[in-house]
N, C-alpha and C positions, 0 to 999 in steps of 0.2 A: 548873864555877866558877872564872873567871881573874881574874887581878888586873892584867893588862896590856892595853891597847887594841890593842897590835901584832899580836894573833893574830886579830881580827875584819876582815870582809870590809865590802863596801858596803852590806848590808842591816843593818849596827849600829843599833839604836832606842834613843836615851835615854829614861831613865824617871824617875819621881821617888816619893816616897812608898812605895818597895818596900824590903823588908827579908827577910833569912834572919835565922832564929835558929840559932845556933852551939851545940856540944853543951854549953857552959857556961851558956847562956840569954842570952849578949849579943847583942842585935840589931845585926846590920850591914847599911848600906844598899847596895842593888843600885841602880848608876847605868845599867845598859842592859844590852841583850842583843841575840843576834844568831848567824850563823853564825860559828865561829872553826875555825882549822886550826892543830893543834899538830903537833910531830913527837915521837914516841916510839919509841925502840929503831931509829931510822932510817926510820920509816914515817909518813907524814903521815895524819893522823886527823883527820876533818870531824866537828865538833861542832855540833848545831843546836840553836837556843835556848837557847845558852849563856849564862850570866849574866856580867857584868861587875861585879866586887867590889874596888875597889882596895885595901880595907883589910885583904883576906886577907894572911896572913904567907907562904902559898905558894900555888898552884892546887891545886884539888881536883879529882880525877876519879874517877867511880864506874863501875867496871868492870861492875858490876851492869845499872845504867843505860844503859851503852853496849851491853851485850848484849841488853837487852831491845827495844832499838831496831832490832834485825836486823842489826845489824853484827857480832855475835860479838867474842871476843878471839883 
């Protein structure tokens, strides 16, 4: 889940009436999804079906989910 559109590519798709529920129970709107590219420790990581959630205080990355998609850590 990323808070900035700058990471997303041309397949970005807007959506409406979609939310994620945070750990404290607050519903936060998802404004879109798509393929994003981020840099971690100097390596570019491709995230598919990544959610765009501008109300996040920081980007959230799941190493477990990343590993389950075959990329590994």
